[in-house]
DRENMI-583101 format. One record per atom (N, C-alpha, C, O): atom name; x, z, y; residue number from 0. Coordinates in steps of 0.1 Angstrom, whole numbers. Atoms other than C-alpha are relative to their C-alpha. Layout:
% DRENMI-583101
REC site     x     z     y pos
REC   CA     X     Z     Y NUM
...
***
This chain:
% DRENMI-583101
REC site     x     z     y pos
REC    N     0   -14     4   0
REC   CA  -227  -352  -133   0
REC    C    13     2    -8   0
REC    O    17    -5   -17   0
REC    N   -13    -3     6   1
REC   CA  -194  -335  -144   1
REC    C    -3     4   -15   1
REC    O   -11    13   -17   1
REC    N     2    -4    14   2
REC   CA  -191  -333  -182   2
REC    C     7    14    -2   2
REC    O    15    18     5   2
REC    N    -5   -14     3   3
REC   CA  -184  -299  -198   3
REC    C    15    -1    -3   3
REC    O    22     9     1   3
REC    N   -15     1     2   4
REC   CA  -149  -311  -209   4
REC    C     7     0    13   4
REC    O    17     6    15   4
REC    N    -7     1   -13   5
REC   CA  -140  -321  -174   5
REC    C    -1    13     8   5
REC    O     9    17    14   5
REC    N     1   -13    -7   6
REC   CA  -153  -288  -160   6
REC    C     9    10    -6   6
REC    O    15    18     1   6
REC    N   -10    -9     6   7
REC   CA  -132  -269  -185   7
REC    C    14    -2     4   7
REC    O    21     7     7   7
REC    N   -14     4    -5   8
REC   CA  -101  -288  -175   8
REC    C     2     5    14   8
REC    O    13    10    18   8
REC    N    -1    -5   -14   9
REC   CA  -108  -280  -138   9
REC    C     2    15     1   9
REC    O    10    19     9   9
REC    N    -1   -15     0  10
REC   CA  -113  -243  -145  10
REC    C    14     4    -4  10
REC    O    20    13     1  10
REC    N   -14    -4     5  11
REC   CA   -80  -242  -165  11
REC    C    10    -3    11  11
REC    O    19     5    12  11
REC    N   -10     4   -10  12
REC   CA   -61  -260  -137  12
REC    C    -1    11    12  12
REC    O     9    15    17  12
REC    N     2   -10   -11  13
REC   CA   -76  -236  -110  13
REC    C     6    13    -4  13
REC    O    13    20     4  13
REC    N    -5   -12     4  14
REC   CA   -66  -206  -131  14
REC    C    15     0     0  14
REC    O    22    10     3  14
REC    N   -15     1     0  15
REC   CA   -30  -219  -135  15
REC    C     6     0    14  15
REC    O    16     6    16  15
REC    N    -5     0   -14  16
REC   CA   -27  -225   -98  16
REC    C     0    14     6  16
REC    O     9    19    12  16
REC    N     2   -13    -5  17
REC   CA   -40  -190   -90  17
REC    C    11     9    -5  17
REC    O    16    18     2  17
REC    N   -10    -9     6  18
REC   CA   -16  -173  -114  18
REC    C    14    -3     5  18
REC    O    22     6     4  18
REC    N   -14     3    -5  19
REC   CA    14  -191   -99  19
REC    C     2     3    15  19
REC    O    13     3    20  19
REC    N    -1    -3   -14  20
REC   CA     6  -181   -63  20
REC    C     6    14     1  20
REC    O     3    23    -6  20
REC    N    -6   -13    -3  21
REC   CA    27  -152   -49  21
REC    C   -10    10     5  21
REC    O   -20     6    11  21
REC    N     9   -10    -4  22
REC   CA    10  -119   -43  22
REC    C     1     2    15  22
REC    O    12     0    21  22
REC    N     0    -2   -15  23
REC   CA     0  -113    -6  23
REC    C     6    14     3  23
REC    O     7    22    -6  23
REC    N    -5   -13    -4  24
REC   CA    14   -83    13  24
REC    C   -10    10    -1  24
REC    O    -7    22     0  24
REC    N    10   -10     2  25
REC   CA   -19   -66     8  25
REC    C    -1     5   -15  25
REC    O    -8    14   -18  25
REC    N     1    -3    14  26
REC   CA   -14   -65   -30  26
REC    C    13     2    -7  26
REC    O    23    -3    -2  26
REC    N   -11    -2     9  27
REC   CA    10   -54   -56  27
REC    C    -2    -9   -12  27
REC    O   -11   -17   -12  27
REC    N     2     7    13  28
REC   CA    14   -68   -91  28
REC    C   -13     4    -6  28
REC    O   -19    13    -1  28
REC    N    13    -2     6  29
REC   CA   -17   -70  -112  29
REC    C    -1    15    -4  29
REC    O     7    20   -12  29
REC    N     1   -14     2  30
REC   CA   -29   -34  -113  30
REC    C    -4     4   -14  30
REC    O   -13    -2   -19  30
REC    N     5    -6    12  31
REC   CA   -32   -14  -144  31
REC    C    -2    15     2  31
REC    O     7    22     7  31
REC    N     2   -14    -2  32
REC   CA   -48    20  -143  32
REC    C     7     9   -10  32
REC    O     5     8   -22  32
REC    N    -8    -8     9  33
REC   CA   -24    46  -157  33
REC    C    -8    11    -6  33
REC    O   -19    14    -1  33
REC    N     7   -11     6  34
REC   CA   -35    74  -180  34
REC    C     5    13     7  34
REC    O    16    13    13  34
REC    N    -4   -13    -5  35
REC   CA   -34   110  -168  35
REC    C    12     5    -6  35
REC    O    21    10     0  35
REC    N   -12    -5     7  36
REC   CA    -9   119  -195  36
REC    C    13    -7     4  36
REC    O    23    -1     4  36
REC    N   -11     7    -4  37
REC   CA    14    91  -185  37
REC    C     6     6    13  37
REC    O    18     8    14  37
REC    N    -5    -5   -13  38
REC   CA    16   105  -149  38
REC    C     6    14    -2  38
REC    O    16    18     3  38
REC    N    -5   -13     2  39
REC   CA    19   141  -161  39
REC    C    14     1    -7  39
REC    O    22     8    -3  39
REC    N   -13     0     8  40
REC   CA    47   133  -186  40
REC    C    12    -4     9  40
REC    O    23     1     8  40
REC    N   -11     5    -9  41
REC   CA    67   114  -159  41
REC    C     4    10    11  41
REC    O    15    12    14  41
REC    N    -2    -8   -11  42
REC   CA    63   139  -131  42
REC    C     3    15    -4  42
REC    O     8    22     5  42
REC    N    -2   -14     4  43
REC   CA    66   171  -151  43
REC    C    14     4    -4  43
REC    O    17    15    -7  43
REC    N   -13    -2     5  44
REC   CA   102   167  -160  44
REC    C     9     4    12  44
REC    O    19    -3    15  44
REC    N    -7    -4   -12  45
REC   CA   115   186  -129  45
REC    C     8    13    -3  45
REC    O     3    22    -9  45
REC    N    -8   -12     1  46
REC   CA   143   211  -128  46
REC    C     4     5    14  46
REC    O    -1    16    18  46
REC    N    -3    -4   -14  47
REC   CA   158   212   -93  47
REC    C     0   -13     8  47
REC    O     1   -24     2  47
REC    N     0    12    -9  48
REC   CA   157   189   -63  48
REC    C     7     3    13  48
REC    O     9    15    16  48
REC    N    -7    -2   -13  49
REC   CA   174   184   -30  49
REC    C   -10     6    10  49
REC    O   -22     4    10  49
REC    N     8    -5   -11  50
REC   CA   162   202     1  50
REC    C    -1   -10    11  50
REC    O     8   -11    19  50
REC    N     2    11    -9  51
REC   CA   148   173    21  51
REC    C    -8     4    12  51
REC    O   -18    10    11  51
REC    N     7    -2   -12  52
REC   CA   138   175    57  52
REC    C    -8   -13     3  52
REC    O    -2   -23     8  52
REC    N     7    12    -1  53
REC   CA   110   149    57  53
REC    C    -2    -5    14  53
REC    O    -1   -17    16  53
REC    N     1     4   -14  54
REC   CA   105   149    95  54
REC    C    13    -7     4  54
REC    O    13   -18    11  54
REC    N   -12     6    -4  55
REC   CA   142   141   100  55
REC    C     2   -13    -7  55
REC    O     8   -22    -1  55
REC    N    -1    13     7  56
REC   CA   141   114    73  56
REC    C    -8   -11     6  56
REC    O    -4   -22     7  56
REC    N     9    10    -6  57
REC   CA   112    97    90  57
REC    C     7    -6    13  57
REC    O     7   -18    15  57
REC    N    -7     5   -12  58
REC   CA   133    95   122  58
REC    C    12    -8    -3  58
REC    O    14   -19     3  58
REC    N   -12     8     4  59
REC   CA   164    83   104  59
REC    C    -5   -14    -5  59
REC    O     2   -24    -2  59
REC    N     4    13     5  60
REC   CA   144    55    87  60
REC    C    -5    -8    11  60
REC    O    -2   -20    11  60
REC    N     5     8   -11  61
REC   CA   127    45   119  61
REC    C    12    -5     8  61
REC    O    12   -17    12  61
REC    N   -12     5    -7  62
REC   CA   161    43   137  62
REC    C     7   -11    -7  62
REC    O    11   -21    -1  62
REC    N    -7    10     7  63
REC   CA   176    23   110  63
REC    C    -7   -14     0  63
REC    O    -1   -24     0  63
REC    N     8    12     1  64
REC   CA   148    -2   109  64
REC    C     1    -8    13  64
REC    O    -3   -20    14  64
REC    N    -1     7   -13  65
REC   CA   155   -10   146  65
REC    C    14    -6     2  65
REC    O    16   -12    12  65
REC    N   -13     5    -1  66
REC   CA   191   -20   139  66
REC    C     0   -15     1  66
REC    O    -7   -22    -7  66
REC    N    -1    15    -2  67
REC   CA   199   -56   151  67
REC    C    14    -5     0  67
REC    O    16   -17     5  67
REC    N   -14     4    -1  68
REC   CA   236   -58   147  68
REC    C     3   -13    -8  68
REC    O    -3   -15   -19  68
REC    N    -4    12     7  69
REC   CA   252   -91   136  69
REC    C     6     3   -14  69
REC    O     5    -5   -23  69
REC    N    -7    -3    12  70
REC   CA   271   -73   109  70
REC    C   -10     8   -10  70
REC    O    -5    13   -20  70
REC    N    10    -7     8  71
REC   CA   239   -57    95  71
REC    C    -1    -8   -14  71
REC    O    -4   -20   -13  71
REC    N     1     7    13  72
REC   CA   239   -65    57  72
REC    C   -14    -6    -3  72
REC    O   -24     0     2  72
REC    N    13     5     4  73
REC   CA   211   -86    42  73
REC    C    -7    11    -8  73
REC    O    -1    20   -14  73
REC    N     8   -11     6  74
REC   CA   182   -66    27  74
REC    C     5     5   -14  74
REC    O     5    17   -16  74
REC    N    -4    -4    13  75
REC   CA   195   -66    -9  75
REC    C    13     8     0  75
REC    O    16    15   -10  75
REC    N   -13    -7    -1  76
REC   CA   229   -52     2  76
REC    C     0    12     9  76
REC    O    11    18    11  76
REC    N     0   -12    -9  77
REC   CA   218   -24    25  77
REC    C     2    12    -9  77
REC    O    -4    13   -20  77
REC    N    -1   -13     7  78
REC   CA   228    11    14  78
REC    C   -13     7     0  78
REC    O   -21     6     9  78
REC    N    12    -7     1  79
REC   CA   200    33     2  79
REC    C    -1    10    12  79
REC    O     9    17    15  79
REC    N     1    -9   -12  80
REC   CA   186    53    32  80
REC    C    -2    14    -5  80
REC    O     1    24     2  80
REC    N     2   -14     5  81
REC   CA   175    83    10  81
REC    C     4    -1   -15  81
REC    O    -5    -1   -24  81
REC    N    -3     1    14  82
REC   CA   195    80   -23  82
REC    C    -4    11    -9  82
REC    O    -5    10   -21  82
REC    N     4   -12     8  83
REC   CA   185   115   -33  83
REC    C   -13    -2    -8  83
REC    O   -16     4   -18  83
REC    N    13     2     6  84
REC   CA   150   102   -42  84
REC    C     2    -6   -14  84
REC    O    -7    -4   -23  84
REC    N    -2     6    13  85
REC   CA   165    83   -72  85
REC    C     2    10   -11  85
REC    O     2     7   -22  85
REC    N    -2   -11    10  86
REC   CA   172   116   -89  86
REC    C   -12     8    -3  86
REC    O   -11    18   -11  86
REC    N    12    -8     2  87
REC   CA   137   129   -88  87
REC    C   -10    -7   -10  87
REC    O   -10   -19   -11  87
REC    N    10     6     9  88
REC   CA   109   124  -114  88
REC    C    -9    -9     8  88
REC    O   -14    -4    19  88
REC    N     7    10    -8  89
REC   CA    90    93  -103  89
REC    C   -10    -7    -8  89
REC    O    -8   -10   -20  89
REC    N    10     8     7  90
REC   CA    58    75  -112  90
REC    C    -4   -11    11  90
REC    O    -8    -7    22  90
REC    N     4    11    -8  91
REC   CA    50    40   -97  91
REC    C   -15    -3    -2  91
REC    O   -19    -4   -13  91
REC    N    14     3     0  92
REC   CA    14    31   -88  92
REC    C    -2   -14     7  92
REC    O     2   -16    18  92
REC    N     3    13    -6  93
REC   CA     2    -5   -82  93
REC    C   -14     2     7  93
REC    O   -24    -2     2  93
REC    N    12    -2    -8  94
REC   CA   -23     4   -54  94
REC    C    -2   -13     8  94
REC    O     7   -19    14  94
REC    N     4    12    -8  95
REC   CA   -42   -25   -38  95
REC    C    -4     4    14  95
REC    O   -13    12    15  95
REC    N     4    -2   -14  96
REC   CA   -44   -25     0  96
REC    C    -5   -13     6  96
REC    O    -1   -24     1  96
REC    N     4    12    -8  97
REC   CA   -61   -49    24  97
REC    C    13    -5     7  97
REC    O    22     3     9  97
REC    N   -12     6    -5  98
REC   CA   -36   -73    38  98
REC    C     5     6    13  98
REC    O    -2     7    23  98
REC    N    -7    -5   -11  99
REC   CA   -11   -57    62  99
REC    C    -8    12     7  99
REC    O    -7    14    19  99
REC    N     7   -12    -4 100
REC   CA   -33   -25    65 100
REC    C     2    11   -10 100
REC    O     6     8   -21 100
REC    N     0   -11     9 101
REC   CA   -34     9    50 101
REC    C   -13     3    -7 101
REC    O   -15    13   -14 101
REC    N    14    -1     6 102
REC   CA   -70     3    37 102
REC    C     1    -2   -15 102
REC    O     5   -13   -19 102
REC    N     0     1    15 103
REC   CA   -72    11     0 103
REC    C   -12    -8    -5 103
REC    O   -23    -6    -1 103
REC    N    11     8     5 104
REC   CA   -92   -16   -18 104
REC    C    -7     7   -12 104
REC    O    -1    15   -19 104
REC    N     7    -6    11 105
REC   CA  -120    -5   -42 105
REC    C     5    -1   -14 105
REC    O     4     9   -22 105
REC    N    -6     1    13 106
REC   CA  -102   -18   -72 106
REC    C    10    11    -3 106
REC    O    13    13   -15 106
REC    N   -11   -10     3 107
REC   CA   -76    10   -68 107
REC    C    -6    14     1 107
REC    O     2    24     0 107
REC    N     5   -13    -1 108
REC   CA  -100    39   -63 108
REC    C     2     8   -13 108
REC    O     5    20   -13 108
REC    N    -2    -7    12 109
REC   CA   -98    47  -100 109
REC    C    14     5    -2 109
REC    O    17    15    -8 109
REC    N   -14    -3     1 110
REC   CA   -60    47   -99 110
REC    C     3    13     8 110
REC    O    10    22     3 110
REC    N    -2   -12    -9 111
REC   CA   -60    72   -70 111
REC    C    -7    12    -7 111
REC    O    -1    23    -6 111
REC    N     6   -11     7 112
REC   CA   -85    93   -89 112
REC    C     7     5   -12 112
REC    O     7    17   -15 112
REC    N    -8    -4    12 113
REC   CA   -64    93  -120 113
REC    C    13     8     4 113
REC    O    16    18    -3 113
REC    N   -12    -8    -6 114
REC   CA   -34   105   -99 114
REC    C    -5    14     3 114
REC    O     2    24     0 114
REC    N     6   -14    -4 115
REC   CA   -56   134   -85 115
REC    C    -2     8   -13 115
REC    O     1    20   -13 115
REC    N     3    -7    13 116
REC   CA   -66   143  -121 116
REC    C    13     5    -6 116
REC    O    13    16   -11 116
REC    N   -12    -5     5 117
REC   CA   -30   145  -131 117
REC    C     6    11     8 117
REC    O    12    21     2 117
REC    N    -6   -10    -9 118
REC   CA   -19   166  -101 118
REC    C    -6    14    -2 118
REC    O     0    24     1 118
REC    N     6   -13     2 119
REC   CA   -44   193  -110 119
REC    C     1     4   -15 119
REC    O    -5    14   -19 119
REC    N    -2    -4    14 120
REC   CA   -34   193  -147 120
REC    C    10    11     0 120
REC    O    20    11     8 120
REC    N    -8   -13     0 121
REC   CA   -18   226  -157 121
REC    C    16    -3     1 121
REC    O    22     5     9 121
REC    N   -14     1    -2 122
REC   CA    18   213  -161 122
REC    C     5    -4    14 122
REC    O    17    -2    17 122
REC    N    -4     5   -13 123
REC   CA    19   198  -126 123
REC    C    -4    10    11 123
REC    O     0     8    23 123
REC    N     4    -9   -11 124
REC   CA     2   227  -107 124
REC    C    11     8     7 124
REC    O     9    11    18 124
REC    N   -11    -8    -8 125
REC   CA    35   245   -99 125
REC    C     8    -8    10 125
REC    O    16    -3    16 125
REC    N    -9     9    -7 126
REC   CA    49   215   -81 126
REC    C    -6    -6    13 126
REC    O   -18    -7    15 126
REC    N     4     8   -12 127
REC   CA    48   197   -47 127
REC    C     5   -14    -2 127
REC    O    14   -16   -11 127
REC    N    -3    14     2 128
REC   CA    50   160   -44 128
REC    C     2    -8    13 128
REC    O    -3    -4    23 128
REC    N    -3     9   -12 129
REC   CA    62   132   -21 129
REC    C    -7   -14    -3 129
REC    O    -3   -20   -14 129
REC    N     6    13     1 130
REC   CA    40   101   -17 130
REC    C     9   -10     8 130
REC    O    10    -8    20 130
REC    N    -9     9    -7 131
REC   CA    64    72    -8 131
REC    C    -6   -14     0 131
REC    O    -9   -20   -10 131
REC    N     5    13    -2 132
REC   CA    53    39     6 132
REC    C    12   -10     2 132
REC    O    23    -6     7 132
REC    N   -10    10    -1 133
REC   CA    74     7     4 133
REC    C    -6   -13     5 133
REC    O   -18   -15     5 133
REC    N     4    14    -1 134
REC   CA    72   -30    14 134
REC    C    11    -9    -5 134
REC    O    22    -4    -9 134
REC    N   -10     9     3 135
REC   CA    90   -61     5 135
REC    C     7    -4    13 135
REC    O     5     3    23 135
REC    N    -8     3   -12 136
REC   CA   114   -78    29 136
REC    C    -7   -11     9 136
REC    O    -1   -15    19 136
REC    N     7    10    -9 137
REC   CA    88  -102    44 137
REC    C    -5     8    12 137
REC    O    -8    20    12 137
REC    N     5    -6   -13 138
REC   CA    77   -95    80 138
REC    C    11     6     8 138
REC    O    23     6     4 138
REC    N    -9    -6    -8 139
REC   CA    93   -76   107 139
REC    C     5    13    -6 139
REC    O    -3    21   -11 139
REC    N    -5   -12     7 140
REC   CA   116   -48    95 140
REC    C    -6    13     6 140
REC    O    -9    22    -2 140
REC    N     5   -12    -6 141
REC   CA   104   -22   120 141
REC    C   -15     2    -4 141
REC    O   -19    13    -6 141
REC    N    15    -1     4 142
REC   CA    67   -30   113 142
REC    C    -2     4   -14 142
REC    O   -12    10   -17 142
REC    N     2    -3    14 143
REC   CA    73   -27    76 143
REC    C     1    15    -2 143
REC    O    -6    21   -11 143
REC    N    -1   -14     1 144
REC   CA    84     9    80 144
REC    C   -13     7     4 144
REC    O   -18    16    -2 144
REC    N    12    -6    -5 145
REC   CA    53    17   100 145
REC    C   -12    -2   -10 145
REC    O   -19     7   -13 145
REC    N    11     3    10 146
REC   CA    30    -1    75 146
REC    C     2     9   -13 146
REC    O    -8    14   -18 146
REC    N    -2    -8    13 147
REC   CA    46    18    45 147
REC    C    -3    14     3 147
REC    O    -8    21    -6 147
REC    N     4   -14    -3 148
REC   CA    42    51    63 148
REC    C   -15     2     0 148
REC    O   -20    12    -5 148
REC    N    15     0    -1 149
REC   CA     5    44    70 149
REC    C    -6     0   -14 149
REC    O   -16     6   -16 149
REC    N     6     1    14 150
REC   CA    -1    35    34 150
REC    C     3    12    -8 150
REC    O    -6    17   -15 150
REC    N    -2   -13     7 151
REC   CA    16    66    21 151
REC    C    -9    11     5 151
REC    O   -14    19    -2 151
REC    N    10    -9    -7 152
REC   CA    -5    86    46 152
REC    C   -14    -2    -6 152
REC    O   -21     8    -8 152
REC    N    13     3     5 153
REC   CA   -36    69    33 153
REC    C    -2     6   -14 153
REC    O   -13    11   -17 153
REC    N     1    -5    14 154
REC   CA   -29    79    -3 154
REC    C    -1    15     1 154
REC    O    -9    22    -6 154
REC    N     0   -15    -1 155
REC   CA   -21   115     7 155
REC    C   -14     5     6 155
REC    O   -19    14     1 155
REC    N    13    -4    -6 156
REC   CA   -53   117    29 156
REC    C   -11    -1   -10 156
REC    O   -20     7   -11 156
REC    N    10     1    10 157
REC   CA   -74   104     0 157
REC    C     1    11   -10 157
REC    O   -10    17   -14 157
REC    N    -1   -11    10 158
REC   CA   -60   130   -24 158
REC    C    -5    13     6 158
REC    O   -11    21    -1 158
REC    N     3   -13    -7 159
REC   CA   -65   158     2 159
REC    C   -15     1     3 159
REC    O   -22    10     0 159
REC    N    14     0    -5 160
REC   CA   -99   148    16 160
REC    C   -11    -3   -10 160
REC    O   -21     3   -10 160
REC    N    10     4    10 161
REC   CA  -116   132   -13 161
REC    C     1     8   -13 161
REC    O    -9    12   -19 161
REC    N    -2    -7    13 162
REC   CA  -101   149   -43 162
REC    C     4    15     1 162
REC    O     6    21    -9 162
REC    N    -2   -15    -2 163
REC   CA   -94   183   -27 163
REC    C    13     5    -5 163
REC    O    14    17   -10 163
REC    N   -13    -4     3 164
REC   CA   -57   184   -36 164
REC    C     5     8    12 164
REC    O     4     3    23 164
REC    N    -5    -9   -11 165
REC   CA   -40   212   -15 165
REC    C    10    -8     8 165
REC    O    19   -14     2 165
REC    N    -9     8    -9 166
REC   CA   -23   196    15 166
REC    C    14     7    -1 166
REC    O    24     0     3 166
REC    N   -13    -7     1 167
REC   CA     5   222     9 167
REC    C     9    -6   -11 167
REC    O    21    -4   -11 167
REC    N    -7     5    11 168
REC   CA    15   203   -22 168
REC    C     4   -15     2 168
REC    O    11   -21    -7 168
REC    N    -2    14    -2 169
REC   CA    17   168    -7 169
REC    C     7    -3    13 169
REC    O     3     2    24 169
REC    N    -6     5   -12 170
REC   CA    40   151    18 170
REC    C     1   -15    -2 170
REC    O     0   -20   -13 170
REC    N     0    14     0 171
REC   CA    43   114    27 171
REC    C    12    -6     7 171
REC    O    17     0    17 171
REC    N   -12     6    -6 172
REC   CA    72    91    36 172
REC    C    -1   -15    -2 172
REC    O    -4   -20   -13 172
REC    N    -1    14     1 173
REC   CA    74    54    44 173
REC    C    14    -5     1 173
REC    O    21    -3    11 173
REC    N   -14     5     0 174
REC   CA   106    36    35 174
REC    C     1   -15     5 174
REC    O    11   -20     7 174
REC    N     0    14    -4 175
REC   CA    95     1    44 175
REC    C     9    -8    -9 175
REC    O     8    -7   -21 175
REC    N   -10     8     8 176
REC   CA   123   -23    34 176
REC    C    13     6     0 176
REC    O    23     0    -3 176
REC    N   -13    -7    -1 177
REC   CA   150     3    39 177
REC    C     5     5   -13 177
REC    O    17     8   -15 177
REC    N    -4    -4    14 178
REC   CA   150    12     2 178
REC    C   -10    -6    -9 178
REC    O   -22    -1   -10 178
REC    N     9     8     9 179
REC   CA   134   -12   -23 179
REC    C    -1     7   -13 179
REC    O     8    14   -18 179
REC    N     1    -4    13 180
REC   CA   120    -3   -56 180
REC    C     8    -9    -9 180
REC    O    15    -4   -18 180
REC    N    -9     9     7 181
REC   CA   137   -34   -70 181
REC    C    10    -5    11 181
REC    O     8   -15    17 181
REC    N   -10     3   -11 182
REC   CA   168   -35   -48 182
REC    C     6   -14    -1 182
REC    O    10   -20     9 182
REC    N    -6    13     2 183
REC   CA   181   -67   -63 183
REC    C    -9   -12     4 183
REC    O    -5   -23     6 183
REC    N    10    10    -3 184
REC   CA   149   -86   -55 184
REC    C    -9     4    11 184
REC    O   -20     9     9 184
REC    N     7    -5   -12 185
REC   CA   137   -78   -19 185
REC    C   -14    -5     2 185
REC    O   -22     1     8 185
REC    N    14     6    -2 186
REC   CA   107  -101   -20 186
REC    C    -9     2   -12 186
REC    O   -20    -4   -12 186
REC    N     8    -2    12 187
REC   CA    94   -90   -54 187
REC    C   -12     8     3 187
REC    O   -12    18    11 187
REC    N    12    -8    -3 188
REC   CA    58   -78   -54 188
REC    C     1    14    -5 188
REC    O    -7    23     0 188
REC    N    -1   -14     4 189
REC   CA    69   -46   -72 189
REC    C     4     9    11 189
REC    O     1    21    11 189
REC    N    -4    -8   -11 190
REC   CA    83   -35   -39 190
REC    C   -12     4     9 190
REC    O   -10    11    19 190
REC    N    12    -4    -7 191
REC   CA    47   -31   -26 191
REC    C    -6    12    -6 191
REC    O   -17    16    -1 191
REC    N     6   -11     7 192
REC   CA    40    -3   -50 192
REC    C     2    13     8 192
REC    O    10    15    17 192
REC    N    -1   -14    -5 193
REC   CA    34    34   -41 193
REC    C     8     8   -11 193
REC    O     5     7   -22 193
REC    N    -7    -9     9 194
REC   CA    58    59   -56 194
REC    C    -5    15     2 194
REC    O    -7    19    13 194
REC    N     3   -15    -1 195
REC   CA    49    96   -64 195
REC    C    12     7    -6 195
REC    O    16     4   -18 195
REC    N   -12    -7     5 196
REC   CA    79   119   -68 196
REC    C    -3    15     0 196
REC    O    -9    20     9 196
REC    N     0   -14     0 197
REC   CA    81   155   -78 197
REC    C    11     6     9 197
REC    O    23     3     7 197
REC    N    -9    -4   -11 198
REC   CA    97   172   -48 198
REC    C     5    14    -2 198
REC    O    17    17     1 198
REC    N    -5   -13     2 199
REC   CA    99   209   -57 199
REC    C   -11     9    -5 199
REC    O   -21     5    -9 199
REC    N    10   -10     5 200
REC   CA    81   241   -66 200
REC    C    -9     4    12 200
REC    O    -5     4    23 200
REC    N     9    -5   -10 201
REC   CA    50   253   -47 201
REC    C     5    13     5 201
REC    O     8    22    -3 201
REC    N    -4   -13    -5 202
REC   CA    61   281   -23 202
REC    C    -9    11    -4 202
REC    O   -21    10    -4 202
REC    N     8   -12     4 203
REC   CA    50   315   -35 203
REC    C    -6     6    12 203
REC    O     0     8    22 203
REC    N     7    -7   -11 204
REC   CA    24   332   -14 204
REC    C     5    15     0 204
REC    O     8    20   -10 204
REC    N    -4   -14    -1 205
REC   CA    35   366    -1 205
REC    C   -10     9    -7 205
REC    O   -22     7    -5 205
REC    N    10    -9     7 206
REC   CA    20   394   -22 206
REC    C    -8     7    10 206
REC    O    -4    13    20 206
REC    N    10    -7    -9 207
REC   CA   -11   408    -6 207
REC    C     2    15    -2 207
REC    O     2    21   -13 207
REC    N    -2   -14     0 208
REC   CA    -6   444     4 208
REC    C   -14     6    -3 208
REC    O   -24     3     3 208
REC    N    13    -6     3 209
REC   CA   -33   465   -12 209
REC    C    -5     8    11 209
REC    O     2    14    19 209
REC    N     7    -7   -10 210
REC   CA   -58   481    10 210
REC    C     4    15     0 210
REC    O     5    21    11 210
REC    N    -3   -15     1 211
REC   CA   -49   516    -3 211
REC    C    13     3     6 211
REC    O    16    13    12 211
REC    N   -13    -2    -5 212
REC   CA   -13   511     7 212
REC    C     0    -1    16 212
REC    O     9     5    22 212
REC    N     0     1   -14 213
REC   CA   -22   502    43 213
REC    C    -8    11     7 213
REC    O    -7    12    19 213
REC    N     8   -11    -6 214
REC   CA   -45   531    49 214
REC    C     8    13     1 214
REC    O    16    16    -9 214
REC    N    -8   -13    -1 215
REC   CA   -30   564    61 215
REC    C    -5    10   -10 215
REC    O   -16    11   -13 215
REC    N     3   -10    11 216
REC   CA   -28   591    35 216
REC    C    -9    11     6 216
REC    O    -7    16    17 216
REC    N     9   -11    -5 217
REC   CA   -56   616    38 217
REC    C     6    13    -4 217
REC    O    11    16   -14 217
REC    N    -5   -14     2 218
REC   CA   -47   652    42 218
REC    C    -9     7   -10 218
REC    O   -21     6    -9 218
REC    N     8    -7    10 219
REC   CA   -58   673    13 219
REC    C    -7    12     7 219
REC    O     0    19    15 219
REC    N     7   -11    -6 220
REC   CA   -84   698    22 220
REC    C     4    13    -6 220
REC    O     5    14   -18 220
REC    N    -4   -13     5 221
REC   CA   -73   734    19 221
REC    C   -12    10     1 221
REC    O   -20    10    11 221
REC    N    11   -10     0 222
REC   CA   -98   761     9 222
REC    C     4    12     8 222
REC    O    15    17     7 222
REC    N    -2   -13    -7 223
REC   CA  -101   790    32 223
REC    C    -1    12    -9 223
REC    O   -10    12   -17 223
REC    N     1   -12     7 224
REC   CA   -94   823    18 224
REC    C    -8    11     7 224
REC    O   -10    22     2 224
***
């Protein structure tokens, strides 16, 4: 029978081995649930932003991920595909996904809910946001863009369908390994995080024309003499 001292040593060894293992592609660094105020304070510092064509950017990113030239620089030295994003208010979220899928793991439901809570907080209500997915440099470059887009879509869908955030306020973009969070370390687990960026102001709805203004003026009745 194993003595208590031996069992303790075994558990300590197992814990040290587990902590030294690299994170899988399904996981980011150890997740910490942010506070609502942390998110609000980071994303509410918006003044102006670039006019980004998200559909065109998706095509540009997809095309670049298919490049196979011999002179193509290594991942850490590639130019940023959307450098304008670095000038926008940003908050990084350590969302846990199932390995190589866009399936959000239960451990991250609270984090997504905290993000939703922040987005409906008064200081952030005037703004639209971009959900950005990333990957590290492991795996196929083209597949990484597809995976990052699907993960960004999954976060956006959860916010819209589960937490009832207006779809008009959210867009999604997958950067894959075309633009790392930690550009100097392409294999770092931090590159698996999801970013939320303040993109612009919510478009103003056209003023509703009053019913009285749309009805033809009534002729005043004249009294007969």
